[in-house]
Steps between C-alpha positions, in 0.01 A plus 500: 500500500176530306329837562165359385509248784750633753591810702830611652480616861816709468711613202741255338760778486674708763357835387804711578778254420396273212486569128145522370618534139748290308715800411552575870621154603837445659668160465409415859211260523270497801206292616198654667222309671132593492188314604274402212129468573219359293267770371204347687697523827571873466292788639548756223316795657723482806806366318562217743449125529155380592477370858672166541654499155873458446723548201793309359846649557645528150846601382543755221838556332612851417794736477620788711509844338822592322467861610696594812328745732560670832236573760452737789240558767445825690208663676231613259535880470124520442258445794308174488124488448389199704153594617235381743260404220130564464313829482703795627821299474809669645867409535521195725581637849693180580775610263437871442835669442681167462722423202561192288776380271498603134669261258700596193664293226777647283617373162779649290487455123810362329593849385462631856705218647780598262530846654799568722501640847840653428421684176340841463501487119207266438126518433271602783304218658133501406277409796167332432254470790216250473239494774306173493435184697870414527548200271467667161867443424469122484126433485440738211848477350588867551862421592541333162345799324740743667813282494610612153412868533730715288527765772650391833188433705432430864152354551361518852173320571304628798275239661149627571250394764190299415218393734579164653876555528635430849679814616744520791424837654766658722450754776771764437567582863529155657564278199205280596345315205158364406411278204167605349330446167478799269131576459558779252737609223757766567798658335862403548741783436863517402750767598809643339703334775370154408578553130849627573555211740462250216731702275770537764478132591558407136780741408663580830405864460213710367529517122308766307135411445158637413154365573373477145195272513231448762247223441212356697312173468191399694521603867827676418317817400468586869876486552564715196248768591607517865874502422447798268257678733746472789799601283686184597682490164601743225267481199623802304713287263231251403471395138193286558234401749330172418165404652429129451122463538471699823383841380295596804361848556734573791800487264415822319677742741811281482506487121420871473784586737747291300394670176533842664856422610597375155241545229683272256449200729286242321214350702398164354179345632398142419126454558382139506250417774199655666633429849849623426406859413246766595194534276186707523254352748257241364649521150646218294881525510633656180733779400192722467409442867854503642512749786843638407442519124596807301828581673822577311614141544532195275219246536523137390155341477508123551152466648347175376766447231493133389835546324671619820344225712570222254860596430596556865315200643634269228854588605427425866325170429779398263761573766302286744561189292857554377749215503710484813266691729137417420220585738222379271546160335148435370312727260157474343563403133300788353668746735846364422436518125389863524792583730760339274360673193521845661840447665646401163407844366592720796776759470773460761413610850599861582452607138123551474398868516167575664431822309724613212385864506580538869835329454596747226395798714690379805806331348507675160492173305409135535786292642684292242339160452179592681146418384195711582223290653246647257718409203545144624127461564403647160662213310226251407694192608597659830146627558362150450750357749421774754127436461535124535711527815282769656201267462683267737521773767322294766762225475778758487372646826504156659869475413583848625299476823498135602864440398602843637693582183506867602616404848161517672150346459375781277118494482344514154540851359790606723748383238415803281674716760784267591609414145579864422861513621568157353430628150564874511728566797793539260359788294568800721730359766800477266 
């Protein structure tokens, strides 16, 4: 497709099953079908076809993910927040007290998969909890980032709730169900029982483990803060808490409590967008106006960073036109030239460090073979390539949004938030 002239109605990838990055491909090819519409036939504000307009069903080749996962679904241990809407909104009386299914995806690193259910003399399993939208493992490539972790690692992704999701609510007493749209965000929790269920399923018994990392992305901050507030899990062994562009004011009691339980726990906060964090009212988003500034945490400032945007978006656009599974097959010549020039210079994915000083404070030293973003961008040749590609940002956004290269029709500007895990998810999750 040509993102300057066409729009995908749905993603060309199965978000939870297909590889979004070459490194995550299995050898199993798949074909997905999506309707392609002409730009003039698409209602962008409402993200739907204009009345009477139809698209062309188009096949897109791809590959399934090479990373094997297991999934479970249990009642959300946190009460839902579907409300009546409008002024004085309260919990929707239609489903007050009802529950809904919470979805979890588990992935064991290669070193974790090598553990034995019969041996007591082996490393403890490191549990990593990531609250997000649910598809970060494939869509952002987090499975690939964790796969080679030196320590045996179990990654569990907790799927959050976003407005517009269809939720099957269940009345606990009778089992009656109702399908309603979520009109609000709310937290999805995880319990010790759910974590241990994945471990027991894998090894046949409960091997020794510790919850060592808790991370939140986007709407996931609600699940993190409510799981800690309700003491659903043990957080006294945490090495790190990672906040991926969702540092809202309500998180402070959670982060303070974690630090009180174990003061050596590192809290790493990526700050990228105005909408993804809390800032002082009516002030331009910056680290100086961040509501939760000045805490004993580690802050990574990526607000308005052309280097971050160019590097991360170039990877995504490049993946969207790779041989064997292209989504985009037509590029504007000037955009392609700028893209090719930058891609040729990029360090390997999962090696770029967002902030070298923070990395040294949290992990003692830079990982072998890594490149600080600032160092890469300071080189004159690299800086020129970054600048040239960033000038093409409007076309880049057409690729990301219209071709759904991030798995959804991201409006212009939203990619700042959604590219974060693609580029920097590896830093503090391994």
